C-alpha positions in Angstrom: -71.7 -90.6 -89.3 -68.9 -92.2 -91.3 -65.9 -93.3 -89.3 -62.4 -94.1 -90.7 -59.7 -96.5 -89.8 -56.4 -94.9 -88.8 -53.8 -97.4 -90.0 -50.7 -95.3 -89.2 -51.8 -94.9 -85.6 -52.6 -98.6 -85.3 -49.2 -99.6 -86.8 -47.3 -97.1 -84.5 -49.1 -98.4 -81.4 -48.3 -102.0 -82.3 -44.6 -101.2 -82.9 -44.4 -99.4 -79.6 -46.1 -102.3 -77.7 -43.6 -104.8 -79.3 -40.6 -102.7 -78.5 -41.6 -102.2 -74.9 -42.2 -105.9 -74.6 -38.8 -106.8 -76.0 -37.1 -104.5 -73.5 -39.1 -106.0 -70.6 -38.2 -109.5 -71.8 -34.5 -108.7 -71.3 -34.9 -107.7 -67.7 -33.7 -109.9 -64.9 -36.4 -112.6 -64.5 -35.9 -112.6 -60.7 -36.9 -108.9 -60.4 -40.6 -109.3 -60.8 -43.6 -107.6 -59.2 -46.8 -109.6 -59.3 -49.3 -108.8 -62.1 -52.8 -107.7 -61.5 -54.1 -109.3 -64.8 -57.5 -107.6 -64.8 -60.3 -109.8 -66.1 -63.4 -107.8 -65.5 -64.4 -104.1 -65.0 -67.6 -102.5 -63.9 -68.7 -98.9 -63.3 -69.8 -98.2 -59.7 -71.1 -94.7 -59.3 -68.2 -92.5 -60.3 -65.6 -95.3 -59.7 -64.4 -98.2 -61.8 -64.3 -101.7 -60.1 -61.4 -103.8 -61.4 -61.0 -107.5 -60.9 -57.4 -108.7 -60.7 -57.1 -112.4 -61.6 -53.5 -112.9 -60.5 -53.5 -110.4 -57.7 -56.7 -111.8 -56.3 -58.1 -108.4 -55.7 -61.1 -106.3 -56.3 -60.0 -102.6 -56.6 -62.0 -99.4 -56.8 -60.3 -96.9 -59.0 -61.1 -93.2 -59.4 -60.7 -92.6 -63.1 -60.5 -88.8 -62.7 -57.4 -89.0 -60.5 -56.2 -92.5 -61.4 -55.9 -93.3 -57.7 -57.0 -96.5 -56.1 -59.7 -95.8 -53.5 -60.0 -99.3 -52.1 -58.3 -102.7 -52.6 -60.2 -105.8 -51.4 -58.4 -109.1 -51.1 -60.3 -112.1 -52.5 -60.1 -115.8 -51.5 -59.4 -117.3 -55.0 -58.4 -116.0 -58.4 -61.5 -114.2 -59.7 -63.0 -114.8 -63.1 -65.9 -112.3 -63.3 -68.3 -110.2 -61.3 -71.8 -108.9 -61.1 -72.7 -105.8 -59.0 -76.0 -104.8 -57.3 -75.7 -101.4 -55.7 -72.8 -101.7 -53.3 -72.6 -105.5 -53.3 -70.4 -107.4 -55.6 -70.9 -111.1 -56.5 -67.4 -112.3 -57.6 -67.1 -115.7 -59.4 -63.8 -117.2 -58.3 -61.5 -120.2 -58.4 -61.2 -123.4 -60.3 -62.3 -126.9 -59.2 -63.8 -125.7 -56.0 -65.2 -122.5 -57.4 -67.3 -120.1 -55.3 -69.2 -116.9 -55.7 -67.9 -114.5 -53.0 -70.2 -111.7 -51.8 -68.3 -108.5 -51.1 -69.5 -105.2 -49.6 -67.9 -102.5 -51.7 -68.4 -99.8 -49.1 -66.7 -101.5 -46.2 -64.6 -103.9 -48.2 -65.9 -106.8 -46.0 -66.4 -110.3 -47.5 -70.0 -111.2 -46.4 -69.9 -114.8 -47.4 -69.5 -117.2 -50.3 -71.5 -119.8 -52.2 -70.2 -123.0 -53.8 -70.4 -122.5 -57.6 -68.9 -125.4 -59.5 -65.8 -125.7 -61.5 -64.4 -122.4 -62.8 -67.4 -120.2 -62.4 -67.6 -117.3 -64.9 -69.8 -114.5 -66.1 -72.2 -114.1 -63.2 -75.4 -112.3 -64.0 -78.0 -111.0 -61.5 -81.7 -110.9 -62.5 -84.8 -110.7 -60.3 -83.1 -111.9 -57.1 -81.4 -114.8 -58.9 -77.8 -115.3 -59.7 -76.7 -117.1 -62.9 -73.2 -118.5 -63.3 -71.4 -120.3 -66.1 -69.4 -123.3 -64.7 -66.9 -123.5 -67.5 -65.3 -127.0 -66.9 -68.5 -128.5 -65.6 -70.2 -127.4 -68.8 -73.2 -126.2 -66.9 -75.3 -123.1 -66.1 -76.3 -122.8 -62.5 -79.2 -120.7 -61.2 -78.9 -119.7 -57.5 -80.9 -117.6 -55.0 -78.7 -114.5 -54.8 -79.4 -114.0 -51.1 -78.7 -117.5 -49.9 -76.7 -119.2 -52.6 -79.1 -122.1 -52.7 -79.0 -123.8 -56.1 -82.4 -123.6 -57.8 -81.6 -125.2 -61.2 -78.8 -126.3 -63.4 -78.6 -127.1 -67.1 -75.9 -128.8 -69.2 -74.4 -127.0 -72.2 -72.3 -128.5 -75.0 -68.7 -127.3 -74.1 -67.1 -124.8 -71.8 -69.6 -122.0 -71.3 -67.7 -118.8 -70.8 -70.3 -116.1 -71.1 -74.0 -115.7 -70.1 -76.8 -113.2 -70.9 -80.2 -113.1 -69.4 -83.2 -111.4 -70.9 -84.6 -108.4 -68.9 -87.6 -110.4 -67.8 -85.4 -113.4 -66.8 -87.3 -115.8 -69.0 -84.4 -116.5 -71.4 -80.9 -117.5 -70.3 -78.2 -117.7 -73.0 -74.9 -119.4 -72.6 -72.0 -119.2 -75.1 -69.8 -122.3 -75.4 -66.1 -121.6 -75.9 -65.3 -124.4 -78.4 -66.9 -126.8 -80.9 -68.2 -129.9 -79.2 -68.4 -132.3 -82.2 -66.0 -134.2 -84.4 -63.5 -132.3 -86.6 -63.3 -134.4 -89.7 -66.6 -133.4 -91.3 -67.8 -130.4 -93.3 -69.3 -128.5 -90.3 -68.0 -127.8 -86.8 -68.7 -124.8 -84.6 -69.2 -123.6 -81.1 -72.8 -123.2 -80.0 -75.2 -121.1 -78.0 -77.6 -122.6 -75.5 -81.0 -121.2 -74.7 -82.7 -122.1 -71.5 -86.4 -121.2 -71.6 -89.2 -122.6 -69.4 -86.6 -125.0 -68.0 -85.8 -126.5 -71.3 -82.5 -126.2 -73.2 -82.0 -125.8 -76.9 -78.6 -125.6 -78.6 -78.0 -123.4 -81.6 -74.7 -123.9 -83.5 -72.9 -120.7 -84.7 -71.4 -120.4 -88.2 -69.1 -123.1 -89.5 -65.6 -122.6 -88.1 -66.6 -120.6 -85.0 -64.2 -121.2 -82.1 -62.5 -119.2 -79.4 -65.8 -117.7 -78.2 -65.0 -115.2 -75.4 -67.7 -112.6 -74.8 -71.4 -112.1 -75.2 -73.8 -109.3 -74.5 -77.6 -108.7 -74.8 -79.0 -105.5 -76.1 -80.8 -103.4 -73.5 -84.2 -104.5 -74.8 -83.1 -108.2 -74.9 -83.9 -108.5 -78.6 -80.3 -109.0 -79.8 -77.3 -110.9 -78.7 -73.7 -110.1 -79.8 -71.1 -112.9 -79.5 -67.3 -112.3 -80.0 -65.3 -115.1 -81.5 -62.8 -116.3 -84.1 -64.2 -117.6 -87.4 -61.7 -120.1 -88.7 -61.2 -121.0 -92.4 -60.1 -124.5 -91.5 -61.1 -126.1 -94.8 -58.1 -124.6 -96.7 -54.4 -125.3 -96.5 -52.4 -122.7 -94.4 -50.6 -121.2 -97.4 -51.2 -117.5 -96.7 -52.8 -114.9 -94.4 -54.1 -112.3 -96.9 -57.7 -111.3 -96.5 -58.2 -113.6 -93.6 -57.3 -116.8 -95.4 -56.7 -118.8 -92.2 -58.7 -116.9 -89.5 -61.1 -114.0 -89.5 -62.5 -112.3 -86.4 -66.2 -111.7 -85.9 -69.0 -110.6 -83.7 -72.1 -112.6 -84.5 -75.5 -110.9 -84.2 -78.4 -113.1 -83.1 -82.0 -112.0 -83.3 -83.4 -113.8 -80.2 -86.6 -114.4 -82.1 -84.7 -116.3 -84.8 -81.7 -117.8 -82.9 -81.2 -120.4 -85.6 -80.1 -117.6 -88.1 -76.7 -116.3 -86.8 -75.2 -113.3 -88.6 -71.4 -113.2 -88.3 -70.1 -109.7 -88.9 -66.4 -109.6 -89.7 -64.5 -107.1 -87.6 -61.4 -107.2 -89.9 -60.6 -104.8 -92.7 -59.4 -106.2 -96.0 -55.7 -105.5 -95.1 -55.9 -105.3 -91.3 -57.0 -108.2 -89.1 -58.7 -107.5 -85.7 -57.4 -110.6 -84.0 -59.0 -112.3 -81.0 -62.2 -110.4 -80.2 -63.0 -110.7 -76.5 -65.2 -108.3 -74.6 -68.6 -107.2 -75.9 -70.9 -104.5 -74.5 -73.9 -102.5 -75.7 -74.2 -98.9 -74.6 -77.1 -98.1 -72.3 -79.3 -96.8 -75.0 -78.4 -99.6 -77.5 -76.9 -97.2 -79.9 -73.3 -98.5 -79.8 -71.9 -102.0 -79.9 -68.4 -102.1 -78.4 -65.9 -105.0 -78.9 -62.4 -105.3 -77.7 -59.7 -106.9 -79.8 -57.3 -108.7 -77.4 -54.8 -109.5 -80.1 -54.4 -106.1 -81.8 -55.1 -104.0 -78.7 -58.1 -102.1 -80.1 -61.7 -101.2 -79.4 -64.4 -101.3 -82.1 -67.2 -98.7 -81.7 -70.0 -99.8 -84.0 -73.2 -97.9 -84.8 -75.6 -100.7 -83.9 -78.9 -99.4 -85.4 -77.1 -98.6 -88.7 -75.5 -102.1 -88.6 -79.0 -103.7 -88.2 -80.3 -101.6 -91.2 -77.4 -102.7 -93.4 -77.8 -106.3 -92.4 -81.5 -106.2 -93.2 -81.1 -104.4 -96.5 -78.4 -106.8 -97.8 -79.6 -110.0 -96.2 -80.0 -112.9 -98.6 -81.3 -116.4 -97.6 -78.4 -118.8 -97.0 -75.9 -116.1 -98.0 -74.6 -114.2 -95.0 -73.4 -111.0 -96.8 -72.4 -109.6 -93.4 -69.6 -112.2 -93.4 -67.4 -110.3 -95.7 -64.4 -108.0 -95.2 -65.3 -104.3 -95.1 -68.9 -104.9 -94.2 -68.5 -102.4 -91.3 -67.0 -99.7 -93.5 -68.5 -96.3 -92.6 -70.2 -97.4 -89.4 -67.3 -98.5 -87.2 -64.4 -96.7 -85.5 -61.3 -98.8 -84.7 -59.6 -97.2 -81.7 -56.0 -98.1 -80.9 -55.7 -98.5 -77.1 -52.7 -97.5 -74.9 -52.5 -101.0 -73.3 -51.8 -104.7 -74.1 -54.4 -107.4 -74.1 -57.7 -105.6 -73.9 -60.4 -108.0 -72.6 -63.1 -106.7 -70.3 -64.8 -103.4 -70.7 -67.5 -101.2 -69.1 -69.2 -97.9 -69.8 -70.7 -95.0 -67.8 -72.5 -93.7 -70.9 -69.8 -91.1 -71.6 -66.6 -93.2 -71.5 -65.7 -96.8 -72.1 -63.2 -98.3 -69.6 -61.1 -101.2 -71.0 -58.8 -103.3 -69.0 -55.3 -104.4 -70.4 -54.7 -107.9 -69.1 -51.0 -107.9 -69.8 -50.2 -104.3 -69.3 -52.0 -103.9 -66.0 -53.6 -100.7 -67.1 -57.0 -99.2 -67.8 -57.9 -97.2 -70.9 -60.5 -94.5 -70.6 -62.0 -94.1 -74.1 -64.5 -91.1 -74.5 -67.4 -91.9 -76.7 -67.3 -88.3 -77.9 -66.0 -88.2 -81.4 -62.4 -87.2 -81.9 -61.4 -87.6 -78.2 -58.2 -89.6 -77.5 -58.0 -92.6 -75.1 -56.3 -92.0 -71.7 -54.2 -94.6 -69.9 -54.6 -95.2 -66.1 -51.9 -97.3 -64.5 -53.1 -100.1 -62.1 -49.7 -101.4 -61.2 -47.0 -98.9 -61.8 -44.2 -101.2 -60.4 -45.1 -104.1 -62.5 -42.2 -105.8 -64.3 -43.2 -108.9 -66.1 -41.1 -112.1 -65.9 -39.8 -113.8 -69.1 -42.6 -116.4 -68.6 -45.2 -113.7 -68.4 -43.8 -111.9 -71.4 -44.0 -115.2 -73.3 -47.7 -115.5 -72.5 -48.2 -111.9 -73.7 -46.4 -112.7 -77.0 -48.4 -115.9 -77.4 -51.6 -113.8 -77.3 -50.3 -110.8 -79.3 -51.2 -110.5 -82.9 -49.5 -107.2 -83.5 -46.4 -108.9 -84.8 -48.4 -111.1 -87.1 -48.7 -110.1 -90.8 -51.5 -107.6 -90.9 -52.6 -108.6 -87.4 -54.8 -111.6 -88.4 -54.0 -114.0 -85.6 -51.8 -114.9 -82.7 -50.6 -118.2 -81.4 -53.6 -118.2 -79.1 -56.0 -118.0 -82.0 -55.5 -121.7 -82.7 -54.3 -122.6 -79.2 -56.7 -120.7 -76.9 -55.2 -120.8 -73.3 -52.3 -122.8 -74.9 -54.6 -125.7 -75.6 -56.8 -126.6 -78.6 -59.4 -125.0 -80.9 -61.2 -128.3 -81.7 -60.5 -128.0 -85.5 -58.5 -129.9 -88.1 -55.9 -127.8 -90.0 -54.0 -128.7 -93.1 -50.5 -127.5 -92.1 -47.7 -127.8 -94.7 -45.1 -129.3 -92.5 -46.1 -132.9 -93.5 -47.6 -132.4 -96.9 -50.8 -130.9 -98.3 -54.3 -132.5 -98.3 -53.9 -134.3 -94.9 -55.4 -132.1 -92.2 -54.8 -132.9 -88.6 -56.5 -132.0 -85.3 -54.9 -129.2 -83.3 -52.7 -130.5 -80.5 -52.4 -128.9 -77.1 -49.2 -127.1 -76.2 -49.3 -128.3 -72.6 -46.3 -130.6 -71.9 -45.1 -130.2 -75.5 -41.7 -129.2 -74.3 -41.4 -132.4 -72.2 -42.7 -134.8 -74.9 -40.6 -134.1 -78.0 -40.7 -134.8 -80.9 -43.9 -132.9 -81.7 -46.6 -132.6 -84.3 -48.8 -135.5 -85.2 -46.2 -137.2 -87.4 -43.3 -136.1 -85.3 -41.9 -133.9 -88.0 -40.5 -131.3 -85.6 -37.6 -132.5 -83.4 -38.7 -130.4 -80.5 -41.2 -127.9 -79.3 -38.6 -125.1 -79.5 -38.2 -125.9 -83.2 -42.0 -125.9 -83.7 -42.5 -122.6 -81.9 -40.1 -120.8 -84.3 -41.6 -122.6 -87.3 -45.1 -121.6 -86.2 -44.1 -117.9 -86.2 -42.5 -118.3 -89.6 -45.2 -120.3 -91.4 -48.4 -119.4 -89.6 -47.8 -115.7 -88.7 -45.3 -115.0 -91.5 -42.8 -113.5 -89.1 -39.1 -114.2 -88.5 -39.2 -114.1 -84.7 -36.3 -112.6 -82.8 -34.4 -114.8 -80.4 -35.9 -112.9 -77.5 -39.5 -113.5 -78.7 -39.0 -117.2 -79.2 -37.2 -117.7 -75.9 -39.9 -115.9 -73.9 -42.7 -117.9 -75.6 -40.9 -121.1 -74.9 -40.5 -120.1 -71.3 -44.2 -119.6 -71.0 -45.1 -122.9 -72.6 -42.6 -124.8 -70.5 -44.1 -123.5 -67.3 -47.8 -123.8 -68.1 -49.6 -125.4 -65.1 -52.1 -128.2 -65.4 -55.8 -127.5 -65.1 -57.0 -130.3 -62.8 -59.7 -132.5 -64.3 -63.3 -131.9 -63.4 -63.6 -135.7 -63.1 -61.4 -135.7 -60.0 -63.0 -135.4 -56.6 -62.0 -131.8 -56.0 -63.2 -131.7 -52.3 -60.7 -134.4 -51.3 -57.2 -132.9 -50.5 -54.6 -133.7 -53.2 -51.4 -135.5 -52.4 -48.3 -133.6 -51.1 -46.5 -131.7 -53.8 -43.6 -133.4 -55.4 -40.1 -132.0 -56.2 -39.6 -134.5 -59.0 -39.0 -132.5 -62.2 -40.9 -134.9 -64.3 -44.1 -134.4 -62.3 -43.8 -130.7 -61.4 -46.2 -129.3 -64.0 -49.0 -131.5 -62.8 -48.1 -131.3 -59.1 -46.9 -127.7 -58.8 -47.6 -125.5 -55.9 -51.1 -124.1 -56.2 -52.3 -126.9 -58.4 -54.8 -128.8 -56.2 -55.6 -131.9 -58.3 -58.1 -133.7 -56.1 -58.4 -137.4 -55.8 -59.5 -140.2 -58.1 -63.1 -141.4 -57.7 -63.7 -145.0 -56.8 -64.7 -145.7 -60.4 -61.5 -144.1 -61.7 -59.4 -146.1 -59.2 -60.8 -149.3 -60.7 -60.2 -147.8 -64.1 -56.6 -147.3 -63.3 -56.1 -151.1 -62.9 -58.0 -151.7 -66.2 -55.7 -149.1 -67.9 -52.9 -151.5 -67.0 -54.5 -154.8 -67.8 -55.9 -153.6 -71.1 -52.4 -152.6 -72.2 -53.1 -148.8 -72.4 -50.2 -148.1 -70.1 -47.8 -149.6 -72.7 -48.1 -146.5 -74.8 -49.3 -144.1 -72.1 -47.0 -144.6 -69.1 -46.7 -142.2 -66.1 -45.7 -139.4 -65.7 -46.4 -137.9 -69.2 -48.7 -140.7 -70.3 -46.9 -141.0 -73.6 -43.8 -143.0 -74.8 -43.0 -140.1 -77.1 -42.8 -142.7 -79.9 -44.3 -143.0 -83.4 -46.7 -146.0 -83.4 -48.7 -147.7 -86.2 -52.1 -147.3 -84.7 -54.2 -148.3 -87.8 -56.0 -145.0 -87.6 -54.2 -143.0 -90.4 -56.1 -142.7 -93.6 -56.2 -140.7 -96.8 -52.8 -139.4 -97.7 -51.4 -140.5 -94.3 -52.6 -144.1 -94.6 -50.0 -146.5 -93.3 -48.0 -143.8 -91.5 -47.2 -144.0 -87.8 -48.7 -141.5 -85.3 -46.9 -139.8 -82.4 -48.4 -141.1 -79.2 -50.1 -138.1 -77.5 -49.9 -137.3 -73.8 -53.2 -138.1 -72.0 -52.6 -135.4 -69.4 -55.6 -133.0 -69.6 -57.1 -135.2 -72.3 -60.5 -134.4 -70.7 -60.3 -130.9 -72.3 -58.7 -131.7 -75.7 -61.6 -133.2 -77.7 -62.1 -134.2 -80.4 -59.8 -137.2 -80.4 -57.4 -139.1 -82.6 -55.1 -137.3 -85.0 -57.9 -136.3 -87.4 -60.6 -135.5 -84.7 -62.9 -138.3 -85.9 -63.8 -139.3 -82.3 -66.2 -136.9 -80.4 -65.6 -138.6 -77.1 -63.0 -140.7 -75.3 -65.5 -143.5 -75.3 -65.6 -143.4 -79.1 -61.8 -143.3 -79.3 -61.4 -146.5 -77.3 -64.3 -148.4 -78.8 -65.7 -147.4 -82.2 -62.3 -146.2 -83.4 -60.1 -148.9 -82.0 -60.3 -151.7 -84.6 -58.6 -154.9 -83.7 -57.8 -153.6 -80.2 -54.6 -152.0 -81.7 -54.7 -149.3 -79.0 -55.6 -151.3 -75.9 -57.7 -154.4 -75.5 -61.1 -152.7 -74.9 -63.5 -154.8 -77.1 -64.0 -157.4 -74.3 -64.7 -154.9 -71.5 -68.2 -155.0 -70.0 -70.1 -151.8 -69.5 -68.9 -151.2 -66.0 -65.2 -151.8 -66.8 -65.4 -149.6 -69.8 -67.0 -146.8 -67.8 -64.3 -147.2 -65.1 -61.6 -147.0 -67.7 -63.0 -143.8 -69.3 -63.4 -142.2 -65.9 -59.8 -142.9 -65.1 -58.5 -141.5 -68.5 -60.7 -138.4 -68.1 -59.2 -137.8 -64.6 -55.6 -137.5 -65.9 
């Protein structure tokens, strides 16, 4: 059945969301009720289970009445859940992550299992529990009854989604970001297959980054992976027709995993920014994808999609990767919420959680039926900081909805790509820099061309989203970025209690309440001394590990040859690969050895293997 886009409805919904957000931003920042921030939903009998990341709750909601039937307090901020009957397995926390076992009938917490750093996307299969440990870059297999670890496998970078075949023989993990260098002709996030205890990695299409969700078809034959597909090879001169970024769901035939088929979710004049959650209907007839940036749900006729892909497929020419490929077989549904991420279905309705609006949307799969909003937190009044995070992730104010700030800066950090921005000329691409600490380390941009992060934020809206931002919008985004909290390094010893919190303003973002940093390992402690004697500290002093100065590093090349580079902060450097201003170094080891000619950036050439390892371990702990 042919399905049509409703542009007027989409535009109206986007305008209303923005107007409501602007009003909220003007409210007194001290009058704030805590957000739920739902990150996962599941259908349990006739109820909907909602996982609140910031509220640290698992709530059971009756969609018919909109009432909360039960609210269960959790030990740490949850990241995802799997449900078996009346038992929920909730993946929670960061450096000391756990899987908490919860009885949904009594609300009792029955126990917890250690589960690595930032466990996500738990999957139950045949008495086993599989978890993606995002910042350990591992998949862990556990006995679901005891929590005993049976196996673990390494994956390229930040696994955020798992899928397991019905027979349990194939385990798939989706990496969030590219894991290679950024200065070549190909860079992409990858899938990892674990089969018979062996791992194989399959890169997705060139430019794939910002992977968020993955689902397997009911028969296990196909995978659907939601991600951004970046056109990083071109200068950022326009947005039309997805010039900078497009948004895709890649279809993988599990019998030919080396042949990914990216299907663009955008229309020629309407982007579908930041695809997130992915779900197949129980019969495999529908593929459902949420668009976190444009607040929509795509309902795709999956069998017809497969037929079209097969009919038009050409070797080495993915015809599915074109705008309008879904015409006639996809319905774009505007949702009455902000930031749709997780979704679940009972076969008749789809339930979508609004991360920023603290609401559920009930979307009937019946043709022509309208979505219904269910409030999860009626008293919620977001702070300016929270509104800034919402704006940062919101593409509805971008020209044609192609991208948001978070498209190139997922979680406020990096996308692992080089971009040819026009603020320092054309033809000299640079690696994306993290926004963390940017407001404390001005000037900003690789060549220091913006006097401050505040200036850069406004310029980003103007030149990247083609929007003249209001004062309110820019101020709220700056408030969010100023107050981002550090994610402690996985190279710290998380089990060792961190030092007492400091009140020193220069340290507060890395030693804020709730940020348990852990302790340096013995190797990293030795590396700290080498960091001083090798001269690294001269350009990277505490607390921000940057002098905020432009330095002739000898690494600039091409049109930037001979230019000085702004010294980057090393805080969170463990998660900002690739390294150097053009992303030529895949690892920190390469950055301080292979790409440090003449010891211009620290005297590292004379270090023996142990000293070099200690130095790297210290830097990765920052």
